N, C-alpha and C positions, 0 to 999 in steps of 0.2 A: 566660519558662520558666527552672528552675533548672538548674545544671550537670548535677547528677544526671540530671534529666528529659532533656535533651539528649543525654547519653551513652547512657540506656537507648533514646532513639529511634534512635539511631546502631546500635546493637546489634540493634534489631528491624529496622532498614532492610537490615543484614547477612543475617539471616535470611531476610527478605523477598526478598532479591536471589536468595538460593540456592535458595527454592522456586520463584520465575519462572525461574531457569536451567534448573531439572529439568523444570518443566512445560512449558517450550519446546521443550526436547530431546524429550521425550515425543511431543508434537503432532507437531512435524517429523517424527520417525522414524514414528508412526503414519501420516501422510501419504505418506512413501515406501515403507512397507510395502505398504499398501494400493494405492496407484498400481501399484505394480510387480505386484503379483497382478492387478489388471484389465487391464493392458496386456502383461501378457507370458501371456495365456491359452491357454498350451499350443499347440495345433493352428491357434486362430483365427488370423486376419491382423489384427494392431493397426492396420496401416496402410490396411488397405481402408477405402473411404467407409462402406460398410454396418455396420462394426463400429464405427467413431468415432460415426457417427450414432445407433446403438443404445445406445452407452454413454452418451453425452451426453442422450439422451432419458429413459435410466433415471435419470440424477442430476437431471433436470430434475422427473421424478415424485417422487423422494425431497424435491427442494426444496420442492415444493408440499405436501408431507405436512408438513414443516416449517412452512412459513407458514400452513397452517390450524390447527395445534394449537398453534404458539408464538408466531405474528405476526411481525412485522417492525418494524425501525426506519425511519421514513421521513424523519425529522428529521435531513437531512444525508446524505451520501455518504461510505462507506468507515469509516475509525476516526471522522472528524468526527460519526457516527450514533452511536457508541458514547460519546464524550464527551456528547453532548446527552442521550442517555438517562441517564447517570450524574446530570446536573444536574436532569433531570427525576425520578427516582426518588429520588435521594440515598441511592443505594447502588450496587454492582454484585455482584448474587446470581445464583443459579442460573436464573433467568429468562433475563439475558444470554447465559449460557453455552447454554442450549437453542436461542434465538433467532439466535445469532449464531455460535457455534462450531461446532454440529450441522450447521448450515445452510451454513455456508462450507466446512466439512469434505467435504460431499458433492461439492460444485462443485470443490473443488482436486483431488480424485481423480478424478474423472470428465473431467477436462481443460478445465473452463469456465474461459473468460479472466477471471478474478477473481485479485486478490492475498490473501497470508496476514497481510497488517497487521492486518486488524480482528479475525480471531479471536485473534491472538497478544496484542494489547493488550488484549482482552477477558478472556483467561484472567490475564495480570498484574493486572489491576484486581480481578478475582474473588481472586487471592492477597491482595492488600491486604485487601478486604472480609472475606475468610474469617479471616485472623491477627487483624485487629480486632475481630471478634465473639468469638474464642477469649479475647481478653486483656479482653473485657467494656470496651471503652473509650467514651467519650463520643461522641456524634454527631459534634462536631468532629472528634475524633481520628480517626474512622471516616474521615471525607473525606480527611483527611491522609494516612493510610495508602492509600487509594486513588490518592492524588495522586502519591505516592512510588511506588506500583508502576506506575503508567502511565508515570511517568518512566523508571523501570527497565525496563519491557518495551519502551520504544521504544529504548533503548540496546542491549537485544538484539536487537532487529529489525534495527538499521542498524549493528551491531558496533562501538559505541563508547559509552562512559558519560557523554559530554558531551551527547548529543542531547536528553536530556529535560530538562536544565537551559537549553539554548538555546532550548527549547520553552516552558519556564515563564518565561524571559527576555521572551519576546515577547508571551506570553499567561498573565499571573501568575494563578495557581490561586486567590489569596484577595487581598483589599484590605489586608492587613497586610504590610507590606514585611519587617519582622523575620522574620515567620512564612515569607514567600516565600523568603527568603535561606536559611532551616533546610532548607525543603524542597528547594530546589536541591542542596545537598550532602547530605541523605540521599538523594533520588533518584540520586546518583552514586555513591554507597556500594550501592545496590541493583543500578544497573545495572552497575557493576564486577565484583561478587561473582556476578550474574547471568550476565553475560558469560564470567567466567572459568570458571564451572560448563559453561555452553552450549559454549562453545568447547572445553572439555577431554574432554567426553562425545562430540564429534562435530565435523565441520565447520560453520562457520556458514553461515548462509542464503546470502549471496551469494558465498561464497568458492570460488575456481574459476572465477567468471564474470566474465570481463574484459569489462565491458559499454561501455566507451569506449576507442578506442586512445590510447595514452600521447602527450601532447602536452608536450614538455620546455622549448619555448622560447615565449615569448607575443611576439607582435608588436602593434603600436599598431593597425593597420588592423584586427584582431580585434574591436576595440571596436565598428567600423562594424558588422562583421558580426552581432555579439551584438545591438545595437539594433534593425537591422531584422528578423532572424530572430524576436527577442523578440517584435514587433508579429505576425508571423505565426503564431509559438506561442501567443500569448495568443487569437488568433482562433480557431485550432483547439480550445484547451481550453475556449472558451466554447461553441463548439459542441458539443464532446463533453459537457459539463454540462448544456445544455438537452438534448440527447438521451437522456441518463439520466434526468433528470427528466420529459420528456416520454412516455417508454415506462412511466416509474411511474405517471403519471396516467392513460395510456391502458390499459395492460394490463388492470387491474381492471373497466374499463367494456365492453372487447372480450370477454374471457373471465372472468366473474365467478367461476367455480368455481377455488378455488386451485390443486387437483392437475391440473385438465386445463390451466389455465394454465402450471404447470410443466412440464407435457409439451409444450406448444407452444413455450416457452421454449427446452427442453432440445433440440428438434429444430432450431430455429434457430440456437443455440450450435453445434450438430452439424454443419449444412452448412457453415456457417463453418468449423469446425475440420477439416472434411474437404476444403477447398478446399487447404488447405496445413497441414503439421504446425507450422508457426511461430504459427500462430492460436492453438494449443492452451496450456493451463495458464496460470501468472502470467505469462509473458513473460521471465523474467529469464535462463533457460537459452537460451531460444530467441533473445534479442537477443544473446547472447555467439556462438551458431552464425551469426547474420547477420552480425556484425562480422569474425567470421572469414572467411566466404566473401563478403564485400560485392561483390568483383570479379565474382563470377557473376550480380549481380544489377542491372538496368539502372533508369533513372529510374522508368519506368511500372510495373516490378514492385514496387519498393520503395513508391511511393504506392499499389498495390493492397493491400500487405500492411497498410500503416497503416491504411485505410479498412477492409478486412474485420474487422481487429481491433476497430476504433472500434466498427464494428456488433454484433460479437458481445459486447464487452463493455458496451455501452449496455444491450442487449437482457438481458443476465445480470443486471446490477446494477438496471436499471429493472424488471426482470421478479419479481424477488423473491430471488435470491442476495443474501447479506449479506457478503460478501468485500469486499477492498478494491480501489481503483482507481489505487494508485499503481504497482504493477508492471507492470500493464498499460499505463499511461500512459508510462512509461518506455521499454516497447517500441515505441509509437508514435512518440513524439518521436524515439528514435533513428533508426526507419526513416524519417522526414520528414528527419532530419539528414542521414542517407546519401543520400537523395533529393536534397538541396539539393546536395550535393557533387557527385553525379554529373551533375548539370543545371549546375552552376557550378564546375567542378573548381578554380578559383583559391580559393575558401572550404573551408579545411581540416576534413574529415569530423569531428574531436573537437570543435572550434569550434562547427561547426552542431549537432552532437548535444545538447551540453550546453546551448546556447542554446535548443534547441526543449525541452529537459527541463525546464530550470529555468522557463520561461515557461508551459508547461502545467500544471506542479505549483502554480505560484502562483494559479491560476486557483481549484484547490480548495484550497490552503492558502496564505491571503496572509500568510505569515510569512517574508519575505526571509531573514533570517539562518539561520533551520531549512534553507530550500530550499537555500541556498548551500552550508551545511555538509553536507546530504545528498548532494548531486552532487560535492563536492569529495572525500567519502569514495569515489566509486567512478570517480573519472576524474582528473585531475592538479590538484594545487594553482595551476599556471601559468594554469588555465582559470577562477578565481574572477572577474578583471575582466570577462571576456567573461558569465559568470553574472549580475553585478552588472549589466550593461548591459542584458541581454535583459530582467532584472526591472525596469530603469527604464523599458524598452518598455513592457512589460505595465502597470506603474503609470500610465504617462502615458496609454496607451489607455484604463484604466479611467476615470481620472479626465475625460477627454473624454466617455466615454459618460455619466459620470453627470450631467455639465452640458449635455448637449443634449437 
């Protein structure tokens, strides 16, 4: 590629990043606005179990309509399914906006235990697809624009412009090394500009939510804790993935009609949400609240919270919602980490939490560098060795499973 072409691509990436930042801000604001309208409904009691279940059931009905008329992405879970759809379709057009963004929006505003990463990544990829078509690019250039946009969207999602490049380093978008290097740098441009606009217009997605207590000093024994908890977290993650896929295969057979199936899913999610407010929504603010009041929860309560959200998220994602699994997974892993600390106080809470988080996430996204980067962003850099050992535990367990 010529110098002029590279400079043009950098300029286009900056424009693309700005579009992604604006679109992400509008999407998050829309979620916050509609959520406030629904859950601050005048004289109604938003905390009453009947109200929670009614809102969840309504969300399930709307999700069923989305499934009936727009279908679902069944290859993969969360944003993994979006990437699979891009490879299959060779584009990221309005079909995915309707299929993923509208569907997930309904769940996010009605309190379903799903994450916003799938719709945000879909919106970013659509911006790349849309801009490439406006510029009348070739098919190869179109896919490059989508790759840049996906990398930029990932940067906005986790509040860092290097998230996309790390993802590309572990999962190269093409077989051409030179092109992959170019995509790394252009995605950094898109992510940096996107995040600058997104952060400038309002608080970033995770801002103000300390998800893991600070841990300034690392101790050698923490490596042992990380390895052992990594094994437990991997087993939990495998069970979580199995449940989602099991519900995905069972629910269409048990309730073939999508709208009725959506209502049933909404009611189950509503029952789980009525059990505890901490089981509603994506889990980031809820985990922050749990960490702030951890002393009020004993071991049984923390395990119970993790299991109720496990059921709620598995039913939601297996039953038709097209949201993400990352944010709910972080809540579950965080609750399990706090439970481990409550049961064995010698294990520091931050160590147990990040070990569970990294190992659970690795089950869904077997990209160790990306996983460590993600949780270093929301915890402490001193915990990176703990994450590394927890991932080693997960890796060894997976090797053992495949060879037996």
